[in-house]
KETIPA-500657 format. One record per residue (C-alpha): y, x, z. Coordinates in pm, whole numbers, m for minus. Layout:
<sites>
<v: Y	u: X	w: Z> .
...
</sites>
This chain:
<sites>
<v: 0	u: 0	w: 0> .
<v: 347	u: 131	w: m89> .
<v: 617	u: 156	w: 174> .
<v: 841	u: m146	w: 219> .
<v: 574	u: m414	w: 170> .
<v: 317	u: m585	w: 383> .
<v: 43	u: m833	w: 317> .
<v: m88	u: m1065	w: 585> .
<v: m272	u: m1389	w: 644> .
<v: m78	u: m1600	w: 892> .
<v: m236	u: m1925	w: 1008> .
<v: m452	u: m1937	w: 697> .
<v: m149	u: m1913	w: 464> .
<v: m120	u: m1607	w: 241> .
<v: 218	u: m1433	w: 256> .
<v: 352	u: m1136	w: 66> .
<v: 674	u: m978	w: 179> .
<v: 837	u: m726	w: m53> .
<v: 1119	u: m559	w: 133> .
<v: 1327	u: m247	w: 167> .
<v: 1527	u: m98	w: m115> .
<v: 1404	u: m249	w: m441> .
<v: 1042	u: m363	w: m430> .
<v: 749	u: m252	w: m229> .
<v: 411	u: m371	w: m347> .
<v: 38	u: m382	w: m302> .
<v: m159	u: m283	w: m611> .
<v: m441	u: m535	w: m597> .
<v: m558	u: m469	w: m954> .
<v: m535	u: m95	w: m1021> .
<v: m771	u: m132	w: m1315> .
<v: m517	u: m350	w: m1495> .
<v: m242	u: m87	w: m1500> .
<v: m388	u: 100	w: m1795> .
<v: m585	u: 379	w: m1617> .
<v: m903	u: 290	w: m1801> .
<v: m1101	u: 172	w: m1499> .
<v: m1230	u: m173	w: m1423> .
<v: m1107	u: m390	w: m1142> .
<v: m1349	u: m522	w: m888> .
<v: m1353	u: m861	w: m1059> .
<v: m1423	u: m708	w: m1401> .
<v: m1696	u: m486	w: m1261> .
<v: m1877	u: m788	w: m1120> .
<v: m1850	u: m994	w: m1438> .
<v: m1903	u: m727	w: m1703> .
<v: m2276	u: m801	w: m1735> .
<v: m2263	u: m1160	w: m1610> .
<v: m2255	u: m1458	w: m1847> .
<v: m1909	u: m1586	w: m1934> .
<v: m1826	u: m1882	w: m1713> .
<v: m1733	u: m2217	w: m1862> .
<v: m1594	u: m2542	w: m1735> .
<v: m1301	u: m2606	w: m1501> .
<v: m1231	u: m2341	w: m1234> .
<v: m1385	u: m2405	w: m893> .
<v: m1175	u: m2468	w: m584> .
<v: m1241	u: m2111	w: m466> .
<v: m1141	u: m1969	w: m804> .
<v: m819	u: m2172	w: m804> .
<v: m727	u: m2060	w: m453> .
<v: m811	u: m1692	w: m509> .
<v: m643	u: m1670	w: m850> .
<v: m324	u: m1829	w: m718> .
<v: m324	u: m1600	w: m415> .
<v: m380	u: m1287	w: m624> .
<v: m116	u: m1380	w: m882> .
<v: 147	u: m1462	w: m621> .
<v: 65	u: m1141	w: m430> .
<v: 111	u: m926	w: m740> .
<v: 432	u: m1106	w: m837> .
<v: 585	u: m1096	w: m490> .
<v: 484	u: m731	w: m462> .
<v: 686	u: m648	w: m773> .
<v: 378	u: m570	w: m983> .
<v: 469	u: m751	w: m1304> .
<v: 195	u: m598	w: m1526> .
<v: m78	u: m692	w: m1280> .
<v: 61	u: m1042	w: m1228> .
<v: 93	u: m1094	w: m1605> .
<v: m271	u: m998	w: m1659> .
<v: m368	u: m1279	w: m1426> .
<v: m216	u: m1532	w: m1669> .
<v: m338	u: m1658	w: m2006> .
<v: m30	u: m1521	w: m2184> .
<v: 49	u: m1175	w: m2050> .
<v: 283	u: m1089	w: m2337> .
<v: 524	u: m1371	w: m2248> .
<v: 469	u: m1358	w: m1873> .
<v: 541	u: m992	w: m1808> .
<v: 909	u: m982	w: m1922> .
<v: 1002	u: m1279	w: m1699> .
<v: 805	u: m1145	w: m1403> .
<v: 955	u: m796	w: m1441> .
<v: 1299	u: m948	w: m1489> .
<v: 1269	u: m1114	w: m1149> .
<v: 1340	u: m774	w: m998> .
<v: 1525	u: m592	w: m1274> .
<v: 1753	u: m866	w: m1411> .
<v: 1758	u: m1135	w: m1142> .
<v: 1798	u: m858	w: m880> .
<v: 1558	u: m1017	w: m632> .
<v: 1523	u: m744	w: m369> .
<v: 1283	u: m925	w: m137> .
<v: 1052	u: m1222	w: m173> .
<v: 826	u: m1432	w: 49> .
<v: 603	u: m1660	w: m157> .
<v: 396	u: m1917	w: 32> .
<v: 120	u: m2111	w: m148> .
<v: 64	u: m2469	w: m47> .
<v: m253	u: m2676	w: m55> .
<v: m398	u: m2698	w: m408> .
<v: m404	u: m3039	w: m572> .
<v: m682	u: m3011	w: m824> .
<v: m598	u: m2712	w: m1042> .
<v: m230	u: m2716	w: m940> .
<v: m104	u: m2494	w: m659> .
<v: 245	u: m2561	w: m524> .
<v: 435	u: m2276	w: m362> .
<v: 770	u: m2199	w: m205> .
<v: 984	u: m1893	w: m257> .
<v: 1223	u: m1746	w: m3> .
<v: 1399	u: m1454	w: m163> .
<v: 1698	u: m1225	w: m123> .
<v: 1919	u: m1147	w: m422> .
<v: 2116	u: m821	w: m403> .
<v: 2383	u: m693	w: m643> .
<v: 2629	u: m407	w: m585> .
<v: 2605	u: m429	w: m207> .
<v: 2623	u: m809	w: m195> .
<v: 2314	u: m999	w: m75> .
<v: 2240	u: m1367	w: m40> .
<v: 1927	u: m1572	w: 41> .
<v: 1774	u: m1790	w: m228> .
<v: 1492	u: m2042	w: m193> .
<v: 1317	u: m2296	w: m414> .
<v: 978	u: m2455	w: m484> .
<v: 758	u: m2438	w: m792> .
<v: 392	u: m2468	w: m887> .
<v: 125	u: m2308	w: m1103> .
<v: m194	u: m2432	w: m1265> .
<v: m520	u: m2237	w: m1285> .
<v: m730	u: m2272	w: m1601> .
<v: m1042	u: m2109	w: m1744> .
<v: m962	u: m1829	w: m1989> .
<v: m1083	u: m1923	w: m2337> .
<v: m1213	u: m1579	w: m2430> .
<v: m1295	u: m1414	w: m2096> .
<v: m1405	u: m1714	w: m1895> .
<v: m1198	u: m1580	w: m1605> .
<v: m979	u: m1815	w: m1397> .
<v: m617	u: m1750	w: m1500> .
<v: m272	u: m1890	w: m1431> .
<v: m169	u: m2119	w: m1717> .
<v: 154	u: m1947	w: m1814> .
<v: 484	u: m2131	w: m1846> .
<v: 838	u: m2010	w: m1761> .
<v: 854	u: m2286	w: m1497> .
<v: 609	u: m2084	w: m1286> .
<v: 888	u: m1835	w: m1212> .
<v: 1149	u: m2107	w: m1162> .
<v: 1123	u: m2482	w: m1237> .
<v: 1441	u: m2482	w: m1448> .
<v: 1336	u: m2199	w: m1679> .
<v: 1237	u: m2289	w: m2035> .
<v: 1122	u: m2089	w: m2334> .
<v: 1396	u: m1854	w: m2447> .
<v: 1570	u: m1841	w: m2108> .
<v: 1565	u: m1584	w: m1829> .
<v: 1708	u: m1516	w: m1484> .
<v: 2005	u: m1280	w: m1457> .
<v: 2233	u: m1168	w: m1175> .
<v: 2559	u: m1006	w: m1283> .
<v: 2928	u: m1066	w: m1304> .
<v: 2964	u: m1420	w: m1437> .
<v: 3021	u: m1453	w: m1811> .
<v: 3319	u: m1680	w: m1741> .
<v: 3538	u: m1744	w: m1436> .
<v: 3469	u: m2057	w: m1233> .
<v: 3684	u: m2361	w: m1305> .
<v: 3815	u: m2648	w: m1103> .
<v: 3793	u: m2932	w: m1353> .
<v: 4016	u: m3231	w: m1288> .
<v: 4052	u: m3566	w: m1459> .
<v: 4361	u: m3700	w: m1630> .
<v: 4500	u: m3801	w: m1289> .
<v: 4431	u: m3463	w: m1123> .
<v: 4116	u: m3571	w: m937> .
<v: 3848	u: m3304	w: m908> .
<v: 3529	u: m3345	w: m1110> .
<v: 3214	u: m3179	w: m978> .
<v: 2853	u: m3191	w: m1096> .
<v: 2748	u: m3284	w: m742> .
<v: 2957	u: m3602	w: m748> .
<v: 2912	u: m3672	w: m1121> .
<v: 2567	u: m3532	w: m1218> .
<v: 2600	u: m3617	w: m1587> .
<v: 2897	u: m3382	w: m1609> .
<v: 2680	u: m3080	w: m1523> .
<v: 2621	u: m2973	w: m1886> .
<v: 2978	u: m3071	w: m1977> .
<v: 3137	u: m2863	w: m1700> .
<v: 2912	u: m2567	w: m1785> .
<v: 3026	u: m2587	w: m2147> .
<v: 3393	u: m2619	w: m2051> .
<v: 3365	u: m2322	w: m1819> .
<v: 3206	u: m2106	w: m2089> .
<v: 3471	u: m2196	w: m2346> .
<v: 3786	u: m2228	w: m2135> .
<v: 3719	u: m2042	w: m1809> .
<v: 3936	u: m1744	w: m1904> .
<v: 4214	u: m1964	w: m2042> .
<v: 4221	u: m2156	w: m1714> .
<v: 4337	u: m1846	w: m1528> .
<v: 4042	u: m1766	w: m1302> .
<v: 3856	u: m1444	w: m1229> .
<v: 3477	u: m1411	w: m1251> .
<v: 3250	u: m1370	w: m950> .
<v: 2885	u: m1261	w: m925> .
<v: 2613	u: m1518	w: m992> .
<v: 2242	u: m1562	w: m1044> .
<v: 2211	u: m1773	w: m1358> .
<v: 1966	u: m1906	w: m1610> .
<v: 2070	u: m1728	w: m1927> .
<v: 1971	u: m1847	w: m2274> .
<v: 1890	u: m1637	w: m2578> .
<v: 2109	u: m1887	w: m2765> .
<v: 2462	u: m1753	w: m2727> .
<v: 2615	u: m2099	w: m2765> .
<v: 2427	u: m2233	w: m2460> .
<v: 2626	u: m2189	w: m2137> .
<v: 2474	u: m2016	w: m1836> .
<v: 2339	u: m2241	w: m1562> .
<v: 2436	u: m2115	w: m1216> .
<v: 2158	u: m2112	w: m955> .
<v: 2320	u: m1897	w: m683> .
<v: 2672	u: m1766	w: m626> .
<v: 2692	u: m1428	w: m451> .
<v: 3070	u: m1397	w: m476> .
<v: 3283	u: m1690	w: m587> .
<v: 3558	u: m1526	w: m782> .
<v: 3879	u: m1721	w: m832> .
<v: 3878	u: m2070	w: m982> .
<v: 4099	u: m2158	w: m1273> .
<v: 4223	u: m2516	w: m1305> .
<v: 4124	u: m2709	w: m1617> .
<v: 4264	u: m3054	w: m1690> .
<v: 4035	u: m3283	w: m1888> .
<v: 4086	u: m3625	w: m2044> .
<v: 3814	u: m3781	w: m1827> .
<v: 3881	u: m4060	w: m1579> .
<v: 3700	u: m4031	w: m1245> .
<v: 3676	u: m4409	w: m1196> .
<v: 3532	u: m4472	w: m1541> .
<v: 3300	u: m4173	w: m1505> .
<v: 3168	u: m4304	w: m1172> .
<v: 3097	u: m4643	w: m1328> .
<v: 2922	u: m4480	w: m1622> .
<v: 2702	u: m4270	w: m1391> .
<v: 2591	u: m4579	w: m1199> .
<v: 2534	u: m4790	w: m1511> .
<v: 2291	u: m4550	w: m1682> .
<v: 2084	u: m4505	w: m1365> .
<v: 1934	u: m4852	w: m1419> .
<v: 1728	u: m4721	w: m1711> .
<v: 1489	u: m4430	w: m1756> .
<v: 1671	u: m4305	w: m2067> .
<v: 2025	u: m4417	w: m2133> .
<v: 2358	u: m4275	w: m2253> .
<v: 2715	u: m4404	w: m2258> .
<v: 3054	u: m4268	w: m2366> .
<v: 3400	u: m4418	w: m2316> .
<v: 3702	u: m4334	w: m2535> .
<v: 4068	u: m4437	w: m2522> .
<v: 4141	u: m4600	w: m2861> .
<v: 4512	u: m4518	w: m2875> .
<v: 4458	u: m4143	w: m2832> .
<v: 4087	u: m4054	w: m2878> .
<v: 4071	u: m3915	w: m2524> .
<v: 3718	u: m3919	w: m2384> .
<v: 3717	u: m4103	w: m2050> .
<v: 3349	u: m4076	w: m1953> .
<v: 3018	u: m3922	w: m2059> .
<v: 2699	u: m4018	w: m1877> .
<v: 2325	u: m3977	w: m1931> .
<v: 2007	u: m4058	w: m1748> .
<v: 1840	u: m3815	w: m1698> .
<v: 2164	u: m3645	w: m1599> .
<v: 2052	u: m3286	w: m1652> .
<v: 1929	u: m3115	w: m1966> .
<v: 2000	u: m3244	w: m2315> .
<v: 2334	u: m3422	w: m2343> .
<v: 2214	u: m3711	w: m2558> .
<v: 2543	u: m3903	w: m2522> .
<v: 2731	u: m3655	w: m2740> .
<v: 2453	u: m3451	w: m2905> .
<v: 2196	u: m3716	w: m2989> .
<v: 2122	u: m3838	w: m3342> .
<v: 1955	u: m4177	w: m3365> .
<v: 1965	u: m4485	w: m3585> .
<v: 2243	u: m4708	w: m3439> .
<v: 2107	u: m5041	w: m3562> .
<v: 2347	u: m5328	w: m3617> .
<v: 2639	u: m5160	w: m3440> .
<v: 2676	u: m4991	w: m3781> .
<v: 2781	u: m5329	w: m3925> .
<v: 3136	u: m5243	w: m3811> .
<v: 3138	u: m4980	w: m4087> .
<v: 2939	u: m5198	w: m4329> .
<v: 3186	u: m5485	w: m4288> .
<v: 3471	u: m5242	w: m4354> .
<v: 3293	u: m5128	w: m4670> .
<v: 3252	u: m5489	w: m4788> .
<v: 3621	u: m5564	w: m4746> .
<v: 3744	u: m5227	w: m4874> .
<v: 3546	u: m5269	w: m5196> .
<v: 3666	u: m5627	w: m5252> .
<v: 3321	u: m5784	w: m5211> .
<v: 3455	u: m6015	w: m4941> .
<v: 3819	u: m6087	w: m4862> .
<v: 3799	u: m6129	w: m4486> .
<v: 3620	u: m6289	w: m4192> .
<v: 3642	u: m6636	w: m4342> .
<v: 3480	u: m6540	w: m4672> .
<v: 3157	u: m6724	w: m4751> .
<v: 2845	u: m6504	w: m4741> .
<v: 2478	u: m6593	w: m4762> .
<v: 2251	u: m6537	w: m4462> .
<v: 1897	u: m6629	w: m4572> .
<v: 1589	u: m6574	w: m4359> .
<v: 1479	u: m6279	w: m4573> .
<v: 1612	u: m6068	w: m4857> .
<v: 1437	u: m5824	w: m5090> .
<v: 1573	u: m5489	w: m5198> .
<v: 1375	u: m5290	w: m5455> .
<v: 1046	u: m5439	w: m5346> .
<v: 1105	u: m5417	w: m4969> .
<v: 1164	u: m5732	w: m4766> .
<v: 1418	u: m5735	w: m4483> .
<v: 1450	u: m6022	w: m4237> .
<v: 1659	u: m6146	w: m3946> .
<v: 1544	u: m6165	w: m3587> .
<v: 1293	u: m6452	w: m3570> .
<v: 1387	u: m6520	w: m3934> .
<v: 1697	u: m6720	w: m3846> .
<v: 1936	u: m6825	w: m4122> .
<v: 2298	u: m6940	w: m4139> .
<v: 2378	u: m7213	w: m4387> .
<v: 2727	u: m7224	w: m4540> .
<v: 2830	u: m6938	w: m4311> .
<v: 3112	u: m6686	w: m4324> .
<v: 3128	u: m6308	w: m4279> .
<v: 3242	u: m6367	w: m3921> .
<v: 2941	u: m6591	w: m3854> .
<v: 2702	u: m6327	w: m3987> .
<v: 2878	u: m6050	w: m3793> .
<v: 2884	u: m6230	w: m3456> .
<v: 2520	u: m6341	w: m3491> .
<v: 2416	u: m6003	w: m3641> .
<v: 2262	u: m6136	w: m3961> .
<v: 2081	u: m5849	w: m4136> .
<v: 2023	u: m6025	w: m4467> .
<v: 2392	u: m6101	w: m4517> .
<v: 2484	u: m5733	w: m4495> .
<v: 2220	u: m5647	w: m4753> .
<v: 2254	u: m5937	w: m4996> .
<v: 2635	u: m5930	w: m5005> .
<v: 2648	u: m5562	w: m5092> .
<v: 2422	u: m5584	w: m5397> .
<v: 2723	u: m5590	w: m5636> .
<v: 2776	u: m5223	w: m5547> .
<v: 2466	u: m5141	w: m5748> .
<v: 2650	u: m5249	w: m6062> .
<v: 2914	u: m4987	w: m5987> .
<v: 2643	u: m4728	w: m5915> .
<v: 2786	u: m4658	w: m5568> .
<v: 2544	u: m4851	w: m5347> .
<v: 2395	u: m4529	w: m5205> .
<v: 2729	u: m4357	w: m5138> .
<v: 2982	u: m4629	w: m5046> .
<v: 2880	u: m4655	w: m4679> .
<v: 2911	u: m4281	w: m4619> .
<v: 3243	u: m4269	w: m4802> .
<v: 3380	u: m4553	w: m4588> .
<v: 3256	u: m4386	w: m4269> .
<v: 3430	u: m4058	w: m4360> .
<v: 3750	u: m4208	w: m4502> .
<v: 3837	u: m4441	w: m4215> .
<v: 3620	u: m4347	w: m3916> .
<v: 3604	u: m3966	w: m3942> .
<v: 3224	u: m3970	w: m3946> .
<v: 3072	u: m3655	w: m4096> .
<v: 3382	u: m3444	w: m4037> .
<v: 3390	u: m3143	w: m3805> .
<v: 3497	u: m3283	w: m3469> .
<v: 3646	u: m3023	w: m3234> .
<v: 3621	u: m3216	w: m2909> .
<v: 3628	u: m2915	w: m2675> .
<v: 3252	u: m2917	w: m2612> .
<v: 2951	u: m2904	w: m2843> .
<v: 2899	u: m3245	w: m3002> .
<v: 2695	u: m3376	w: m3295> .
<v: 2885	u: m3573	w: m3555> .
<v: 2747	u: m3894	w: m3697> .
<v: 2571	u: m3879	w: m4032> .
<v: 2565	u: m4132	w: m4317> .
<v: 2400	u: m3944	w: m4602> .
<v: 2363	u: m4059	w: m4960> .
<v: 2065	u: m4290	w: m4993> .
<v: 1840	u: m4439	w: m5259> .
<v: 1595	u: m4725	w: m5290> .
<v: 1515	u: m4931	w: m4983> .
<v: 1683	u: m4672	w: m4759> .
<v: 2017	u: m4787	w: m4901> .
<v: 1960	u: m5141	w: m4778> .
<v: 1836	u: m5011	w: m4444> .
<v: 2148	u: m4799	w: m4400> .
<v: 2373	u: m5108	w: m4421> .
<v: 2212	u: m5235	w: m4100> .
<v: 2210	u: m4898	w: m3923> .
<v: 1858	u: m4786	w: m4007> .
<v: 1725	u: m4548	w: m4275> .
<v: 1879	u: m4202	w: m4253> .
<v: 2195	u: m4309	w: m4066> .
<v: 2223	u: m4133	w: m3727> .
<v: 2478	u: m4172	w: m3449> .
<v: 2516	u: m4111	w: m3077> .
<v: 2713	u: m4294	w: m2810> .
<v: 3022	u: m4078	w: m2873> .
<v: 3022	u: m4155	w: m3245> .
<v: 2987	u: m4530	w: m3191> .
<v: 3250	u: m4535	w: m2917> .
<v: 3487	u: m4364	w: m3161> .
<v: 3406	u: m4613	w: m3440> .
<v: 3487	u: m4897	w: m3202> .
<v: 3804	u: m4724	w: m3085> .
<v: 3912	u: m4692	w: m3449> .
<v: 3853	u: m5063	w: m3509> .
<v: 4055	u: m5147	w: m3199> .
<v: 4351	u: m4917	w: m3267> .
<v: 4353	u: m4944	w: m3646> .
<v: 4323	u: m4570	w: m3701> .
<v: 4093	u: m4279	w: m3624> .
<v: 4189	u: m4045	w: m3340> .
<v: 3937	u: m3763	w: m3314> .
<v: 3776	u: m3770	w: m2966> .
<v: 3878	u: m3487	w: m2733> .
<v: 3780	u: m3392	w: m2380> .
<v: 4053	u: m3132	w: m2329> .
<v: 4404	u: m3150	w: m2478> .
<v: 4450	u: m2994	w: m2820> .
<v: 4742	u: m2797	w: m2676> .
<v: 4500	u: m2593	w: m2464> .
<v: 4372	u: m2392	w: m2762> .
<v: 4551	u: m2539	w: m3065> .
<v: 4220	u: m2619	w: m3237> .
<v: 4234	u: m2821	w: m3559> .
<v: 4134	u: m3184	w: m3515> .
<v: 3967	u: m3398	w: m3781> .
<v: 4179	u: m3665	w: m3946> .
<v: 4108	u: m3982	w: m4146> .
<v: 4304	u: m4250	w: m4327> .
<v: 4432	u: m4544	w: m4119> .
<v: 4244	u: m4867	w: m4170> .
<v: 4428	u: m5111	w: m4398> .
<v: 4602	u: m5358	w: m4167> .
<v: 4408	u: m5658	w: m4297> .
<v: 4076	u: m5484	w: m4240> .
<v: 4169	u: m5370	w: m3888> .
<v: 4269	u: m5726	w: m3798> .
<v: 3949	u: m5862	w: m3949> .
<v: 3730	u: m5620	w: m3749> .
<v: 3904	u: m5714	w: m3425> .
<v: 3867	u: m6085	w: m3505> .
<v: 3494	u: m6049	w: m3571> .
<v: 3432	u: m5825	w: m3269> .
<v: 3627	u: m6067	w: m3052> .
<v: 3408	u: m6354	w: m3175> .
<v: 3097	u: m6149	w: m3096> .
<v: 3217	u: m6087	w: m2740> .
<v: 3327	u: m6445	w: m2677> .
<v: 3062	u: m6659	w: m2846> .
<v: 2827	u: m6428	w: m3033> .
<v: 2542	u: m6191	w: m2946> .
<v: 2764	u: m6000	w: m2702> .
<v: 2878	u: m6304	w: m2503> .
<v: 2644	u: m6271	w: m2205> .
<v: 2710	u: m5899	w: m2154> .
<v: 3088	u: m5926	w: m2195> .
<v: 3138	u: m6246	w: m1991> .
<v: 3282	u: m6064	w: m1690> .
<v: 3504	u: m5826	w: m1885> .
<v: 3871	u: m5920	w: m1867> .
<v: 4148	u: m5851	w: m2117> .
<v: 4153	u: m5835	w: m2495> .
<v: 3792	u: m5764	w: m2579> .
<v: 3547	u: m5724	w: m2865> .
<v: 3187	u: m5612	w: m2911> .
<v: 2895	u: m5552	w: m3146> .
<v: 2527	u: m5551	w: m3057> .
<v: 2247	u: m5357	w: m3218> .
<v: 1880	u: m5277	w: m3192> .
<v: 1713	u: m4996	w: m3382> .
<v: 1346	u: m4977	w: m3462> .
<v: 1180	u: m4638	w: m3413> .
<v: 848	u: m4543	w: m3575> .
<v: 569	u: m4530	w: m3319> .
<v: 781	u: m4695	w: m3049> .
<v: 671	u: m5040	w: m2940> .
<v: 1016	u: m5162	w: m2836> .
<v: 1341	u: m5102	w: m3025> .
<v: 1631	u: m4900	w: m2887> .
<v: 1911	u: m5112	w: m2744> .
<v: 2265	u: m5039	w: m2871> .
<v: 2593	u: m5199	w: m2769> .
<v: 2953	u: m5108	w: m2834> .
<v: 3271	u: m5282	w: m2722> .
<v: 3632	u: m5253	w: m2615> .
<v: 3864	u: m5406	w: m2359> .
<v: 4235	u: m5340	w: m2392> .
<v: 4276	u: m4962	w: m2438> .
<v: 3921	u: m4856	w: m2356> .
<v: 3618	u: m4850	w: m2588> .
<v: 3260	u: m4766	w: m2492> .
<v: 2919	u: m4742	w: m2656> .
<v: 2574	u: m4712	w: m2503> .
<v: 2214	u: m4670	w: m2611> .
<v: 1908	u: m4742	w: m2397> .
<v: 1577	u: m4607	w: m2522> .
<v: 1319	u: m4885	w: m2569> .
<v: 1574	u: m5130	w: m2426> .
<v: 1515	u: m5404	w: m2682> .
<v: 1802	u: m5629	w: m2789> .
<v: 2149	u: m5477	w: m2770> .
<v: 2289	u: m5733	w: m2529> .
<v: 1995	u: m5708	w: m2291> .
<v: 2010	u: m5343	w: m2180> .
<v: 2295	u: m5146	w: m2342> .
<v: 2535	u: m5443	w: m2314> .
<v: 2553	u: m5444	w: m1932> .
<v: 2601	u: m5065	w: m1935> .
<v: 2906	u: m5094	w: m2161> .
<v: 3043	u: m5391	w: m1966> .
<v: 3022	u: m5199	w: m1637> .
<v: 3217	u: m4911	w: m1787> .
<v: 3486	u: m5135	w: m1938> .
<v: 3531	u: m5316	w: m1608> .
<v: 3619	u: m4985	w: m1438> .
<v: 3935	u: m4926	w: m1640> .
</sites>
């Protein structure tokens, strides 16, 4: 045993303490260090038949104990050889000491549950004379090696830390950006502890604007990504540095309402935007951590897209306004594919407003057929989305966002795109912006920090013709007051409008629920995965956000 480490069994629980300067360690598997010898385990099994089947309870316990002992002792090569992917395991295990700067570690295995072994880590992180304790829990799984038959740890980055993923690593160093104190538009502090959905947002803002905000960097243990555009995720702060103050466009009250609203569903996203300026007021997701689906997702938006389709109809002179007569049959065929309404309803002698407020699919396919004569049926929707709603342009919001996409289409995909299916993709931010444009009469590119902060170039689009803007508001108002959005919007006060949507997803039994709406100078859009009809799940989310204004 090297100096600075001890191994003991205390009360039946295996402990390894690596202490002193750097790592001490206990070389349990000298044969695995490359000296050409065989370890005790290999010597016993060299002539024995290769074992098959799940590992036994004893094998699970011993393998976990040996792996954790080698890891805690700072013996990355030996620990890696006890996994089923030594090539990927060794860099992360070695980095625990060399990059994460863990100077001491106590790893305590818990009681195995089948092949899984939970464990806790109590460590000390040391950098340039500064030390701080660090603790967390994780787990490992023991499997039978496919070629050797030996029991091995099934390797995954989460073994080292539950938040690690492929392509990430632990690193302790001077922070890549100074800390920030983010505040909302009324100078109220925004923290990821109080507003969990803002975790990824605040990390992104810190990475991009930390230096501009006037702070100085401290020393942190972070999860660092090989992707340079991904911000570091702080796990432990050794020295705080000095915070810089960053003012955002968010609204703490609206954000709080958004956080609560999405918690009602397993997977949900919502974004709120101020129509008169494009300022983002709230971003919320459930789950709150990880992928920011609200602004980076790309999914079919269903019938919420009829806001753009209706604009296209009026802009191309196919219908003159909400009162124009349009057909809404039970079904309609487009190049051999049949499309139908929910429960095959129909509207006799109806208008565009009737079809919009009741979300008639066939009307928005049948009425647009004249565009085929002009040979623009596959491009008109995308052109309308770009020209008036800024969709497909390069939005510089202040954080990484994914712009909506309405690509050129052909065949039945063209008809599907008119009702928000096919290749059309949007996220909650895109749909909130579309609604904000309908409400205000002109596109204001969404932003989360003022343009004056870095003088970035914002996307621009043509104002909606006045008659079309008025028509959209009239139809969205009808939807909110006595259409498919009535139930969800009943408690929302003020001048209001809405549009419902549901989007079918291949292999998913229940459609995604979409809803977008506005009340006075606030617009919001939400999507709930497998939520069904737009008014059933996403509608109440949007209504809760609008009520918080």
